[in-house]
C-alpha positions in Angstrom: -39.3 -6.2 29.1 -36.3 -5.3 27.4 -33.8 -2.8 29.1 -30.7 -1.8 27.5 -28.6 -4.1 28.3 -30.5 -6.6 26.2 -30.0 -4.1 22.9 -27.2 -3.5 23.3 -26.9 -7.6 22.3 -29.6 -7.5 20.0 -27.3 -4.7 18.1 -24.0 -6.9 18.5 -24.8 -10.0 17.5 -26.9 -8.3 14.5 -23.2 -6.4 13.0 -21.5 -10.2 13.9 -24.7 -11.5 12.1 -24.8 -9.1 9.3 -20.6 -8.7 8.9 -20.4 -13.0 8.9 -23.5 -12.7 5.7 -21.2 -10.2 4.0 -17.4 -12.1 4.4 -19.8 -14.9 3.2 -21.0 -13.8 -0.1 -18.1 -12.0 -0.9 -15.7 -15.0 0.5 -14.6 -15.5 -3.9 -12.4 -12.3 -3.3 -11.9 -12.0 0.3 -8.5 -12.8 1.5 -8.9 -15.6 4.8 -13.2 -16.2 4.7 -13.0 -18.1 7.7 -9.9 -16.6 10.6 -12.0 -13.0 9.6 -15.9 -14.8 11.1 -14.6 -16.6 13.6 -12.9 -13.6 14.7 -16.0 -11.5 14.2 -17.4 -15.0 16.2 -15.0 -14.4 19.0 -16.1 -11.3 19.9 -19.6 -12.6 19.8 -19.2 -14.7 22.2 -17.4 -11.8 24.5 -20.4 -9.8 24.4 -23.0 -12.5 25.1 -20.3 -14.0 28.2 -21.4 -10.0 29.8 -24.8 -9.7 28.7 -26.4 -12.9 28.3 -29.4 -14.0 31.5 -28.2 -17.9 32.6 -31.4 -17.4 34.3 -32.9 -18.8 30.5 -31.1 -21.7 30.2 -30.8 -25.3 31.3 -28.1 -26.4 33.9 -26.5 -28.2 31.9 -26.4 -26.1 28.3 -25.6 -23.2 30.6 -22.1 -24.3 31.5 -21.5 -25.7 28.2 -22.4 -21.1 27.5 -19.8 -20.0 30.2 -17.1 -22.1 29.8 -17.3 -21.0 25.7 -17.7 -17.5 26.5 -15.3 -17.2 29.9 -13.1 -18.6 28.1 -13.0 -16.3 25.0 -11.1 -13.8 26.3 -7.7 -16.1 24.9 -9.1 -16.5 21.4 -9.1 -12.9 20.2 -6.0 -11.7 20.8 -3.9 -14.7 18.6 -7.3 -15.0 16.3 -6.3 -11.6 15.8 -2.8 -12.1 14.7 -3.3 -15.2 12.8 -5.9 -13.0 11.1 -3.7 -10.1 9.7 -0.6 -12.6 9.4 -2.6 -14.3 6.4 -4.2 -10.4 5.4 -0.2 -10.1 4.7 0.7 -13.6 3.9 2.4 -14.6 6.1 1.2 -17.9 7.0 2.3 -19.9 9.7 2.2 -24.1 9.6 -0.7 -24.9 10.9 1.2 -26.4 14.1 2.5 -23.9 15.3 -1.2 -22.0 14.5 -2.6 -23.8 17.5 0.3 -23.3 19.6 -1.3 -19.7 19.7 -4.9 -21.5 21.1 -3.1 -23.4 24.2 -4.0 -20.4 27.1 -7.4 -21.0 25.7 -7.3 -25.1 26.2 -5.9 -24.4 29.6 -8.6 -21.7 30.6 -10.9 -24.2 28.9 -10.1 -27.0 30.9 -10.0 -25.4 34.3 -13.1 -24.3 34.2 -14.5 -27.6 33.4 -12.4 -28.6 36.2 -13.7 -25.9 38.5 -17.1 -25.1 38.2 -18.2 -22.7 40.3 -15.1 -19.8 38.2 -17.9 -20.2 36.3 -18.7 -16.9 38.2 -16.7 -15.3 39.9 -18.7 -11.6 39.3 -19.4 -8.9 42.6 -23.3 -9.3 41.0 -23.3 -5.0 41.8 -20.3 -3.9 41.0 -19.6 -6.7 37.9 -16.0 -7.2 38.4 -14.3 -10.0 39.4 -14.2 -11.3 43.0 -12.8 -14.4 42.9 -10.1 -16.5 43.6 -6.6 -16.0 43.3 -6.0 -17.8 40.5 -8.9 -16.9 38.5 -7.5 -12.7 39.1 -4.3 -14.8 37.8 -6.1 -15.7 34.7 -8.1 -12.7 33.8 -5.0 -10.9 33.9 -3.0 -13.6 31.1 -6.9 -12.7 28.6 -6.1 -8.8 29.1 -2.3 -9.2 29.4 -3.1 -11.2 25.8 -5.5 -9.1 24.3 -2.7 -6.3 24.8 0.8 -7.8 23.8 -1.5 -9.4 20.7 -3.0 -6.4 19.4 0.9 -4.4 20.2 2.5 -7.8 17.6 -0.2 -6.8 15.0 -0.5 -2.5 15.2 4.0 -3.8 14.8 2.7 -6.5 12.2 1.2 -3.1 10.2 2.8 -0.2 10.4 6.5 -2.5 8.8 3.6 -3.6 5.9 2.5 0.2 5.1 6.5 1.1 4.7 7.0 -1.8 2.0 3.5 -1.1 0.0 5.4 1.7 -2.4 7.7 -2.0 -3.6 4.1 -3.2 -4.9 1.2 -0.8 -5.5 0.7 2.5 -7.8 -2.3 4.0 -5.3 -1.8 3.9 -1.6 -5.4 3.0 0.3 -7.1 1.9 3.1 -7.2 -1.4 1.5 -3.3 -2.3 0.8 -1.4 -0.4 3.7 -4.3 -2.2 6.2 -5.3 1.2 7.2 -8.3 0.6 8.3 -7.1 -1.8 10.9 -4.4 -0.4 11.7 -6.7 2.0 13.3 -8.8 0.2 14.9 -6.8 -1.9 17.0 -4.6 1.3 17.8 -8.4 2.6 18.7 -9.8 -1.3 20.6 -6.1 -0.9 22.8 -6.4 2.0 22.9 -11.1 2.1 24.5 -9.5 -1.1 26.1 -7.2 -0.5 28.3 -9.1 3.2 28.9 -12.2 1.1 30.3 -9.9 -1.5 32.3 -8.3 1.2 34.4 -12.2 3.0 34.9 -13.3 -0.2 35.8 -10.6 -1.7 38.3 -9.9 2.4 39.8 -13.7 4.1 39.3 -13.8 8.4 39.7 -16.1 7.6 42.5 -15.6 6.2 45.9 -18.9 3.5 45.1 -18.2 1.7 42.7 -20.9 1.5 38.9 -23.3 0.9 38.3 -23.7 -3.4 37.0 -25.7 -1.9 33.3 -22.7 1.0 33.8 -19.8 -1.5 34.6 -21.4 -3.7 31.8 -21.9 -1.5 29.0 -18.3 -0.2 29.6 -16.5 -3.6 29.5 -18.7 -4.5 26.6 -18.7 -1.3 24.6 -15.1 -1.7 22.9 -15.8 -4.7 21.7 -19.3 -3.7 20.1 -17.5 -0.8 18.1 -14.6 -3.1 16.6 -17.8 -5.8 15.6 -19.3 -2.7 13.9 -16.3 -0.9 12.0 -14.6 -4.3 11.4 -17.7 -5.9 9.9 -17.9 -2.5 7.6 -14.4 -3.0 6.6 -13.0 -6.7 6.5 -15.9 -8.5 4.2 -14.4 -6.5 1.7 -10.7 -6.7 2.2 -8.5 -8.2 -1.1 -5.2 -9.8 -1.2 -2.0 -8.0 -0.2 1.1 -7.7 -2.2 4.3 -7.9 -0.3 6.1 -11.0 1.9 7.7 -11.5 4.8 11.3 -10.7 3.1 10.4 -7.3 1.7 9.4 -5.9 5.4 11.1 -2.9 6.5 12.7 -4.9 9.8 14.2 -1.1 11.4 17.3 -1.0 8.6 17.2 2.4 6.6 16.1 2.3 3.2 19.4 2.0 1.5 20.0 -0.7 3.7 16.7 -2.8 2.8 17.5 -1.3 -0.7 21.1 -3.4 -1.0 20.4 -6.4 0.8 16.9 -6.8 -1.3 19.5 -7.5 -4.2 22.7 -8.5 -2.5 22.0 -12.1 -3.9 21.1 -10.7 -7.2 22.1 -12.5 -10.8 20.6 -9.4 -12.4 24.2 -8.0 -14.3 23.8 -4.4 -14.7 22.8 -4.4 -18.4 19.9 -7.4 -17.6 18.6 -5.1 -15.7 18.6 -1.7 -18.4 17.1 -4.0 -20.7 14.5 -4.7 -18.7 13.5 -1.0 -17.9 13.7 0.2 -21.5 11.7 -2.4 -22.1 9.3 -1.5 -19.2 9.4 1.9 -20.2 8.3 1.3 -23.7 5.4 -1.1 -23.1 3.8 1.3 -20.4 4.0 4.2 -22.5 2.9 1.7 -25.8 -0.3 0.4 -23.5 -0.4 3.6 -21.1 -0.4 1.6 -18.6 0.2 3.9 -15.8 -3.4 5.9 -16.2 -4.6 2.1 -14.6 -5.4 3.5 -10.9 -4.9 -0.1 -9.2 -2.4 -0.8 -11.6 1.0 -3.1 -9.6 4.1 -5.0 -9.6 2.5 -8.2 -9.8 -0.9 -7.7 -12.5 3.1 -5.3 -14.2 5.3 -8.3 -13.9 2.7 -11.1 -15.0 2.3 -8.6 -18.8 5.6 -8.6 -19.5 6.1 -12.2 -18.3 9.1 -10.6 -16.1 9.0 -11.9 -12.3 8.2 -9.0 -9.6 11.5 -9.4 -7.9 13.2 -8.1 -11.1 10.7 -6.0 -12.0 11.6 -4.4 -8.7 15.3 -4.5 -8.8 15.4 -2.7 -11.8 13.2 -0.3 -11.4 15.0 0.9 -7.7 18.8 0.3 -9.5 17.6 2.8 -12.7 15.2 4.9 -11.4 16.4 5.1 -7.9 12.6 5.0 -7.0 10.8 2.2 -6.1 7.4 1.3 -7.4 5.2 4.0 -6.6 7.9 6.6 -7.1 8.1 5.9 -10.2 4.3 4.5 -11.6 3.6 8.3 -9.9 6.6 10.1 -11.4 5.2 8.5 -14.7 1.0 9.7 -14.2 2.4 13.5 -13.3 4.4 14.3 -16.8 1.0 12.4 -18.5 0.1 15.3 -16.1 1.8 17.7 -17.3 1.5 17.2 -20.8 -2.2 17.4 -20.8 -2.5 20.4 -19.5 0.2 22.1 -21.5 -1.5 20.3 -25.0 -5.1 21.1 -23.1 -6.0 17.7 -23.9 -9.3 17.9 -21.5 -10.2 21.3 -21.6 -13.8 20.8 -19.8 -11.6 18.4 -16.4 -11.2 20.4 -13.4 -7.7 19.9 -12.0 -8.9 16.7 -10.2 -11.2 15.7 -12.8 -7.2 15.3 -15.1 -5.7 14.2 -12.5 -7.9 11.0 -12.4 -7.6 10.5 -16.3 -4.0 10.3 -15.7 -3.9 7.6 -13.0 -4.2 9.1 -10.0 -6.6 7.4 -7.0 -6.8 10.3 -4.8 -6.8 14.6 -4.9 -4.1 13.7 -1.6 -1.8 11.6 -3.8 -2.6 13.9 -6.5 -1.0 16.9 -4.4 1.8 14.7 -2.8 3.3 14.3 -5.4 2.9 17.0 -7.9 4.3 19.0 -4.8 7.9 16.2 -5.2 7.9 16.0 -8.0 7.8 19.8 -9.3 8.7 22.0 -6.1 4.8 23.5 -6.5 1.2 22.9 -6.3 -1.1 22.2 -9.7 -2.5 25.9 -9.3 1.3 27.5 -9.2 2.0 25.6 -12.2 -0.9 26.2 -14.1 -1.3 29.5 -13.6 2.8 30.1 -14.5 1.9 28.3 -18.1 -0.8 31.4 -18.2 1.3 33.6 -17.7 3.5 32.3 -20.3 1.0 32.3 -22.7 0.4 36.0 -22.4 3.7 37.6 -22.8 3.9 36.2 -25.6 
């Protein structure tokens, strides 16, 4: 007879398999497809550890599965960290990557040498009651997840501050916002559930089923949301030396170009060439335009192109391109190029990918909203 735990196990494993299939089908367009699949499998193991019934398996197989599932908690943090590293083009050397998995190897060895450590829980509460060493290892697994999650959050935060150097539009993919908020949400939910289980609100411990549901809920939610977003995550145009490490914007810009071999004359020439190339081909109306694609079209390195834009326009790539899009919008409105279009429709035609980005950039550039600008134009027309 199926119960609530069986249903949760089926849901979690189904979401995991669906996510793996989606990632596999799109593996040619996904960065770090292998580590993405590995991460889903690890979360699947943690759910399996809490929900599968040991009595249905023969002892040798059971012991092997328990060793793997009970040790899998040491894999979550390192794999999430390395996956994020790969997304941000900050891949570590293979020899260094394996160092992150030393705690997992130690845990496996301990479980193999101490079979009794495979059952360190109280059956009435689901809360660990094993030896002192069991408690230490459990605590290490918790600390590992927390620390690695914090590292990932900080990495993405620093990356988000550099997105405007490489992209003309901000999306949840190129900013990795989906992963940023997912890790924060998972970490918060994990810590909350840990505190609830450690200090239950009543004098009595939770029923075993309730305790298990509370324990696996963060992993279930992570698998579901991760599967939705990871399968279409494209390459991130970001480099380690561009990441802001606590410096101000002006300090970062000076340091970025302090060893440049570009003369002021060459910088100006590249900038003039850039303006001509963009205006000639209306490249700024492409919402997916990036610094890399533009540099490839012009045959100029991304570093020199970025330097020219920063020094000549006093703006980064994002600000420079969206400034051109605002000018395109103003021209379209004044010349009535799209008489049947709404403000949103005109903005999208001019290259903006979202209405929020359009309004933000318009207000910053013009000091008023698009509606206020259009009303001003209409007022001037009627007064003539």
